[in-house]
Every structure is written in C-alpha cells, then in structure tokens.
C-alpha positions in Angstrom: 25.2 -30.2 67.6 26.1 -30.1 63.9 29.5 -29.0 62.7 29.7 -25.6 60.9 30.6 -25.9 57.2 33.4 -23.4 56.4 34.1 -22.2 52.9 36.9 -24.0 51.1 40.2 -22.2 51.2 42.6 -22.3 48.3 46.0 -23.8 48.6 49.1 -21.5 49.2 50.6 -22.4 45.7 47.3 -21.2 44.1 47.9 -17.8 45.7 51.5 -17.4 44.5 50.8 -14.6 42.0 47.5 -13.3 43.4 49.0 -10.4 45.4 50.9 -9.0 42.4 48.0 -9.5 40.0 45.3 -7.9 42.3 47.6 -5.0 43.0 48.5 -4.4 39.4 44.9 -4.7 38.2 43.7 -2.4 40.9 46.3 0.3 40.1 45.7 0.0 36.4 42.0 0.6 37.1 42.9 3.7 39.2 41.2 2.2 42.2 42.3 2.6 45.8 42.1 -0.5 48.1 39.1 1.1 49.7 37.3 1.5 46.3 38.1 -2.1 45.4 36.7 -3.2 48.8 33.5 -1.3 48.2 33.2 -2.5 44.6 33.7 -6.1 45.5 32.0 -6.3 48.8 35.2 -7.6 50.4 36.5 -6.0 53.5 39.3 -3.4 53.2 41.4 -5.5 55.7 41.0 -8.6 53.4 41.9 -6.6 50.3 45.1 -5.3 52.0 45.9 -8.8 53.3 45.5 -10.3 49.8 47.8 -7.6 48.2 50.4 -8.2 50.9 50.2 -12.0 50.4 49.5 -12.4 54.0 45.9 -13.7 53.8 44.4 -17.0 52.7 41.3 -16.4 50.7 38.5 -18.5 49.2 38.0 -18.7 45.5 34.5 -17.1 46.0 36.2 -14.0 47.4 38.7 -14.0 44.5 35.8 -14.2 42.1 34.2 -11.1 43.7 37.4 -9.2 43.5 37.8 -10.4 39.9 34.4 -9.1 38.9 35.2 -5.7 40.4 38.5 -5.7 38.5 37.1 -7.1 35.2 39.3 -10.2 35.7 38.8 -13.9 35.7 40.0 -16.2 38.5 42.6 -17.4 36.1 43.8 -13.8 35.5 44.3 -13.4 39.3 46.2 -16.7 39.8 48.3 -16.8 36.6 52.0 -16.0 36.5 51.9 -12.3 35.5 54.3 -12.8 32.5 52.4 -15.8 31.1 50.2 -15.4 28.0 46.5 -15.7 28.4 44.7 -18.6 26.8 47.3 -20.8 28.4 47.9 -23.7 30.7 47.5 -22.6 34.3 47.9 -25.9 36.3 47.4 -24.5 39.8 46.0 -26.6 42.6 43.2 -24.6 44.0 41.7 -27.0 46.6 42.8 -30.1 48.6 40.2 -32.4 50.1 40.7 -34.0 53.5 40.7 -37.5 51.8 43.1 -36.8 49.0 40.8 -35.1 46.5 41.9 -32.0 44.7 40.6 -29.3 42.3 43.1 -28.1 39.7 42.6 -25.2 37.3 44.1 -26.6 34.2 43.5 -24.2 31.4 42.0 -20.8 30.9 40.8 -19.3 27.6 39.7 -15.7 27.3 36.2 -15.8 25.9 34.6 -12.6 24.6 31.3 -14.0 23.4 30.5 -17.7 23.5 31.7 -21.0 25.1 30.5 -24.4 24.0 31.1 -27.7 25.7 30.7 -30.9 23.6 31.0 -34.5 24.7 32.3 -36.8 21.9 32.8 -40.5 21.3 34.6 -41.8 18.2 34.6 -45.5 17.5 37.7 -47.1 15.9 38.4 -45.7 12.4 36.1 -42.7 12.8 37.3 -39.2 12.0 35.6 -35.8 12.2 36.9 -33.1 9.9 36.3 -29.5 11.1 36.7 -26.3 9.2 38.8 -23.5 10.6 37.0 -21.5 13.2 37.0 -17.6 13.0 40.1 -15.9 14.3 40.2 -15.7 18.0 38.6 -19.1 18.7 40.3 -21.8 20.7 39.5 -25.4 21.5 40.3 -27.2 24.8 40.3 -31.0 24.6 40.0 -33.3 27.6 40.3 -37.1 26.8 38.7 -39.3 29.4 39.1 -42.7 27.6 41.3 -43.9 24.8 43.7 -42.0 22.6 42.5 -39.1 20.4 44.5 -38.2 17.3 44.3 -34.4 16.8 45.2 -33.5 13.2 46.2 -29.8 12.9 47.7 -27.9 10.0 50.9 -27.6 12.1 51.1 -31.4 12.8 49.5 -34.4 14.5 49.2 -34.7 18.2 48.2 -37.8 20.2 46.2 -37.0 23.3 45.7 -39.7 25.9 43.9 -39.3 29.2 44.7 -35.6 29.4 44.2 -32.3 27.9 45.3 -30.0 25.1 44.4 -26.6 23.9 44.9 -25.1 20.4 44.0 -22.2 18.3 41.2 -23.5 16.2 41.4 -20.9 13.4 42.9 -23.6 11.3 41.5 -26.8 9.7 41.6 -29.6 12.2 40.3 -33.1 12.6 39.6 -35.5 15.4 40.4 -39.1 14.7 40.4 -42.5 16.4 43.2 -44.6 15.1 43.1 -47.1 18.0 41.2 -50.4 18.5 38.9 -49.1 21.2 36.5 -46.1 21.5 37.8 -42.7 22.4 35.8 -40.3 24.6 36.6 -36.7 25.0 35.2 -33.3 25.9 35.7 -30.4 23.5 35.2 -26.9 24.8 35.2 -24.2 22.2 35.5 -20.5 23.2 35.5 -17.3 21.4 
C-alpha cells in the first residue's frame, strides 16, 4: 500500500505575521471571515484559525487567501511595518533531509517580470540605461563575484542576492579572473 502524499506545510517562523496581515487585509477589504472563506474556497474554520495564529497552513492555501485579498504570498508573510519590494528572508519549507525553501525577496510588479541568465567573462562589462520609474532588479549570483555599479556606489555581490531600484544608470561588471554567472530578474 503506497503512502499518502500530504501537502507541504510551512514552518512556524514563516507564519509569524500571517495572522495580523490576513486580518488587516480582510478588514480593509470590508470582508467578514465568512466572505473571505467563500471568496478563497478555504473553510471558515481554517480562516479563523489562521487569523488566530492557531493553525498551520500550506502555501497553496495562503495563495488562495492572497488572491481573494488581492495580496501576494510575500504580503501575507512580511512584517507588517516593512516596506514592500524588500528582503523577506522567511523559511517557508523544511525537507526531511535538510533541504529548505526560503522566500528571499519580493518585488511588487504591476505589469511585467523578466528573468535573465547572464555570464560575464573576466573584464566584460554591460552598461544599462536607467529603467523607467518603478522598475526594480533582483540579482542572484551563482558563480564568481559580480561588480554592480550604481549611481549611488559600487557593490560586490558574491554567491548571493541583491535588489535595487533600477531607475538609475547601472552596470554589471566582472573584475575577477574567472567567469561570473548570475540571474537578473527585472520587475515593473
């Protein structure tokens, strides 16, 4: 007899702010818990448990609630006082062998999101014009060291991530001896 596959549950730290955020967004939308349950397809009991902080919930359920509240998953798990388009750094899933899923950054996108994979060889540099106001870029370096040249200064990004307002001239450069590989996500 095969084992039943259960939906992944988020970690307790991921839910730290969910109760307050769901409640605040529901009240701001002038919805009752019952109306939210009906709009999201989530049981009234589950909605109440989430708002009381007494219920563990899957990210899929949070996504359904988020759609009903016009909110992203990041909106629901972020510290209520933090700015959007910010670092989130919340562990959302732990595997039974040590794996994990971490929501690192979230950017509000009104229209478009692009994901680019880049490789710069030693000495290469890409100069970008300023994007329109409201655009942001998320960088994730997977190999080497990326030199990010912004109007506000230069930042070295090694095996990690960085987000910046790209409504300024910026350049990506490789000043090291080996290749640098990174992903660039642009959102507007």
